[in-house]
C-alpha positions in Angstrom: -45.2 -36.1 -97.1 -44.0 -32.9 -98.8 -41.4 -30.9 -96.8 -42.9 -28.7 -94.1 -42.3 -25.0 -94.0 -41.2 -23.8 -90.5 -43.3 -20.7 -89.9 -44.1 -18.4 -86.9 -47.7 -18.2 -85.9 -47.9 -14.5 -86.8 -47.2 -15.3 -90.4 -50.0 -17.8 -90.5 -52.4 -15.3 -88.9 -51.4 -12.7 -91.5 -52.1 -15.2 -94.2 -55.6 -15.9 -92.7 -56.4 -12.2 -92.5 -55.6 -11.8 -96.2 -57.8 -14.7 -97.0 -60.7 -13.3 -94.9 -60.5 -10.1 -97.0 -60.8 -11.9 -100.3 -64.6 -12.3 -99.8 -67.4 -12.7 -100.0 -66.8 -15.7 -97.7 -63.7 -17.9 -97.6 -63.3 -21.4 -96.2 -60.0 -22.3 -94.7 -59.3 -26.0 -93.8 -56.6 -27.0 -91.2 -55.8 -30.7 -91.4 -53.3 -32.9 -89.7 -52.8 -36.1 -87.7 -54.4 -36.6 -84.2 -52.4 -34.6 -81.7 -50.6 -32.4 -84.3 -52.1 -29.2 -82.8 -54.6 -28.3 -85.6 -57.4 -27.6 -83.2 -55.3 -25.1 -81.2 -54.0 -23.5 -84.3 -57.5 -23.1 -85.8 -58.8 -21.6 -82.5 -55.9 -19.1 -82.4 -56.4 -18.1 -86.1 -60.1 -17.4 -85.5 -59.2 -15.3 -82.4 -56.6 -13.3 -84.3 -59.0 -12.6 -87.2 -61.8 -11.6 -84.8 -65.6 -11.4 -85.1 -65.7 -11.9 -88.9 -64.2 -15.4 -88.4 -65.8 -18.5 -87.0 -64.5 -22.0 -86.2 -66.6 -25.0 -87.4 -64.7 -28.2 -86.6 -65.2 -31.4 -88.5 -65.6 -33.3 -85.2 -69.2 -32.1 -84.8 -70.0 -34.8 -87.4 -68.9 -37.7 -85.3 -71.6 -40.4 -85.3 -73.3 -40.7 -81.9 -72.0 -43.3 -79.5 -75.1 -45.6 -79.7 -74.9 -45.6 -83.5 -71.2 -46.5 -83.4 -72.0 -49.4 -81.1 -74.8 -50.5 -83.4 -72.5 -50.4 -86.4 -69.7 -52.2 -84.5 -67.3 -49.2 -84.9 -67.1 -47.9 -81.3 -63.7 -49.5 -80.8 -62.2 -47.3 -83.5 -64.0 -44.0 -83.0 -62.2 -41.3 -85.1 -61.7 -43.5 -88.2 -63.1 -42.0 -91.5 -66.3 -44.2 -91.4 -67.2 -43.0 -87.9 -68.2 -39.5 -89.3 -71.3 -38.3 -91.1 -69.2 -37.0 -94.0 -72.2 -36.3 -96.3 -73.6 -34.0 -93.6 -70.3 -32.3 -93.3 -70.1 -31.7 -97.0 -73.6 -30.3 -97.1 -72.8 -27.9 -94.3 -69.6 -26.7 -96.2 -71.7 -26.1 -99.3 -74.2 -23.9 -97.3 -71.4 -22.0 -95.7 -69.7 -21.3 -99.0 -73.0 -20.0 -100.5 -73.2 -17.3 -97.8 -76.9 -17.6 -97.0 -78.8 -14.5 -95.9 -79.6 -16.0 -92.5 -77.4 -17.8 -89.9 -76.3 -21.3 -90.5 -76.0 -23.6 -87.4 -73.4 -26.2 -87.1 -72.8 -29.1 -84.6 -70.0 -29.3 -82.1 -68.3 -32.2 -80.5 -68.3 -32.1 -76.6 -65.3 -34.0 -75.3 -66.7 -34.0 -71.8 -69.6 -36.0 -73.1 -67.8 -37.7 -76.0 -70.8 -36.9 -78.2 -71.8 -34.4 -81.0 -74.3 -31.7 -80.1 -76.4 -30.3 -82.9 -77.1 -26.6 -83.4 -74.1 -25.5 -81.2 -72.2 -23.1 -83.5 -73.9 -20.1 -85.1 -72.4 -18.7 -88.4 -74.1 -15.5 -89.1 -74.0 -13.8 -92.6 -71.4 -11.3 -91.6 -68.8 -14.0 -91.0 -66.2 -13.8 -93.8 -63.8 -16.5 -92.9 -64.9 -20.0 -91.8 -62.1 -22.1 -90.4 -62.7 -25.8 -90.3 -60.3 -28.3 -88.8 -60.0 -32.1 -88.8 -58.0 -35.2 -89.7 -59.6 -36.0 -93.0 -60.2 -32.7 -94.8 -57.7 -33.7 -97.6 -58.7 -37.4 -97.9 -59.3 -38.3 -101.6 -61.5 -41.3 -101.0 -65.2 -41.1 -101.8 -67.2 -39.4 -100.3 -64.5 -37.4 -98.5 -63.0 -36.2 -101.7 -65.5 -33.4 -102.1 -64.4 -31.6 -98.9 -61.1 -30.4 -100.5 -62.9 -28.9 -103.5 -65.1 -26.8 -101.1 -62.1 -25.2 -99.3 -60.6 -22.0 -100.7 -57.3 -22.8 -98.9 -56.0 -25.8 -97.0 -53.1 -26.1 -94.5 -51.6 -29.3 -93.2 -50.0 -29.1 -89.7 -47.0 -31.3 -89.1 -45.4 -32.1 -85.7 -42.6 -34.3 -84.5 -44.1 -37.8 -83.9 -42.7 -38.1 -80.3 -44.3 -34.8 -79.2 -47.6 -35.7 -81.0 -47.8 -39.0 -79.2 -47.1 -37.5 -75.8 -49.9 -35.0 -76.4 -52.4 -37.7 -77.4 -51.7 -39.8 -74.4 -52.1 -36.8 -72.1 -55.3 -35.9 -73.8 -56.8 -39.3 -73.4 -55.8 -39.4 -69.7 -57.4 -36.0 -69.2 -60.7 -37.3 -70.5 -60.8 -40.3 -68.2 -58.7 -43.1 -69.7 -56.1 -44.8 -67.5 -52.5 -44.4 -68.5 -52.5 -47.9 -70.0 -55.7 -47.3 -71.9 -54.5 -43.9 -73.1 -51.2 -45.3 -74.4 -52.9 -48.3 -76.1 -55.4 -46.0 -77.9 -52.8 -43.5 -79.0 -50.5 -46.2 -80.3 -53.4 -48.2 -81.8 -56.4 -46.5 -83.4 -54.9 -43.0 -83.4 -51.7 -44.1 -85.1 -53.7 -46.0 -87.8 -55.6 -42.8 -88.5 -52.4 -40.8 -88.4 -50.7 -42.9 -91.1 -53.8 -42.4 -93.3 -53.8 -38.7 -92.7 -50.0 -38.3 -93.5 -50.7 -39.5 -97.0 -53.0 -36.6 -97.7 -50.5 -33.8 -97.0 -49.8 -33.4 -100.7 -53.2 -32.0 -101.3 -52.6 -29.0 -99.0 -51.7 -25.5 -100.2 -49.3 -25.3 -97.3 -47.6 -27.9 -95.1 -46.5 -26.1 -92.0 -44.5 -26.9 -88.8 -44.8 -24.1 -86.4 -41.6 -22.5 -85.3 -42.9 -22.4 -81.7 -45.5 -25.3 -81.5 -48.7 -24.3 -79.8 -50.0 -26.3 -76.8 -51.8 -29.4 -77.9 
């Protein structure tokens, strides 16, 4: 992984505001391993930029639970082949085109552990779309097209020990026992994290926040 720049949040927010003003619409991707804090960073960036920004996470393109079970992939939910990547790419193309009417995106509901279609409205006046996810920088087909659709991409780095603590706590918060949470974090999540770490070189900026945001 390339060396990370240690930056305060305010500097990243300023960089995002400049990007939003570059127009007509810019797509910013925030990538990183599970538990690195990319979701929180993306949410904060959108809040700082204001109404002309919208968050459209990659996680809305999780395959539904019954389909994962049918495909025999439910035991490793979150791996690259458990997403509708072609649907995600199609959405990014539409967002980048700046269509004259609203574009609707899906969202992932952690309380349900399922994606819900038509949950996020992106109206024409939105000038910065922030998307976040593990695999935005993956160069394997068909994921490779995602990077080409992003005007700028950041990779969020975080100390491994803190990242694992966050993951375990997250899994527990959504119903797993401490033993199950630890097994998932050290198993499937770490497999995915190793894959994601190898994509950092495709980012415009590899960042470690000076004051890490809550996970």
